[in-house]
N, C-alpha and C positions, 0 to 999 in steps of 0.2 A: 428624426434626424440624428438623435444622440443615443437612442435605445435600440439594441439589436438582440435577437434570439439566435444563439449559436449552438450547433451540434458538431462536436469535433471528436470523432472516434480516433483511438490510437492504441498502440501496443507499447507496453512498458517492460523494462527489464530491471528486476530488483532482487536483492538477496537479504534475507533476515538471518542473523546469527543469534542463536539462543544458547546460553551457557548455564551449566548446572554444577553446583558443588555436590560431590558424592559423599555417601556415608558408608563406612566399612562394615558396621554391624549395628544391631538395634540399640546397643548401650554405649556406643561411641558417639562423640560429637561430630559435627559436620567438619570435614577435612577440606580446607581451602588452601590450594597451592597449585602450581602449574601441572603437576601430575595427577591431581585429584579433581580436575575440572573436565567435565564432558561437554562437548559442544555439538551443535547440529546446525548445519547451514541449510536453510530453506530457500530454494531458488523459486522465485515467483515470476511468471510471465503473464500478467493479466492483459486482456483486451478490454479497454474501458470505453464506455459511451457516455460522456458527460454532456449535459444540456446546460448552457450558460445564459444568463441575462447580462448583457454587456452594456455598460453605460460609458460612452466616450465623450471626451471634451472636444472643444473646437480644434480643428486642424491648424497648427501653427507651422508655417513653412513646410517641412517634410516629415513631421512627426505628429502623433495624436495619442496622448495617454488615455488609458481606460481602466475602469474597475469592473470586476465581474463576480457574480455569485451564481451558484447552481448546485446541481447534484447529478447523480447518474448511477449506473451499474457497472460492475466489472466481473469478468469471467476469467479465472485462472486456467490457462491451457496447459500448465505443468502441474498436475495434481501430486499430492503427497504419496510416497511409497508406503507399503504396509509395514516395512521394517523401521520406518522413521520413529524417533521417540515422540515427536509431536506431529500430529497430522492436522492439516488445515482443510477447510471447506473450499469449494470451487467458486461459489457466487458471493459477491459482496455488494452492498449498497453504500453510497457515500454522499456527503455534502462537501462543497468546496467554495472557497472564496479567495480572491487574489487581485493582482494588478498587472498591467502590462502596458506596452506602447507599440503603436503601429509606426513603422518607418517606411516611407514611400520612396521607391527608386523608380527609374524610368521604365523598367520592364516587369517589376514585381513589387510586392509589399512584404516586408519582413516584420513579424509580430512575436517578439519574445514576451513570455508571461511567466509570472511566479505565483503559484497557488498553494494553499494549505488544504489538504484533504483529510477529512475525518470519516472513518468508516463506522457504520452503526450495526453491522451484522457480526455476531460472534463467530470468529474464524476458527475457534478451537473445535475440532471434531472429537466427540466423545468416543472412547474405545470400548467396545463391548468385550467384557472379560470372558464370555463363553465362546465367541467366535475367534478372538485374537488374544489368547491369554499369555502374552509376553510380559513378564514381571517388570522389565526395564521401562516399558511404556507406562505402566500403572504408577511407578515411582515418580516419573517426570510429569505426568499430566494430572496426578491426584491433587497436588496443591493448587493447581490452576483452575479458576472457574470461568474465565473468558479471556479472549485475546482479540483486541480491536486494532484495525489499521489506522496509522497516522502517518502522513507523508507530506513532505515539502517537494512540490513538483515544479521543475523548470521545463517549459515547453517552448519550442521554436517552430512557429508556423510560417510557411511561405505561401503567399497567395498571388 
């Protein structure tokens, strides 16, 4: 009565902005200023398939709050370009937890939910220096050892 298994596939639109302080030479310090910062915008359009275990409270009038926990996979349909400073992988796995509320109307049910997603697949694609020897990419990805997804997701379901 109170426990459900849900599969809610969806498409998301997100943008990550990565900023870097540049260095003019090997013996100069890091230059931080508006003209010395390089940025890269990574547009992500993942199709995600989460599987939730949903625990609902009793229905009171026309609403029913719930908690959910689960996980799933995501596939980015907008892969990184070769000339990007940082390149990301296509697949990701994640775990998720959150809360929501079912609002009952005469013709449909409206279910807003807020979840926190934690990715566990390293999204940083390592760049092979022999096949892609762009020095800018090696400067920006050299200090990074991994990049994980963290997201606060607001979802509106209509049933």
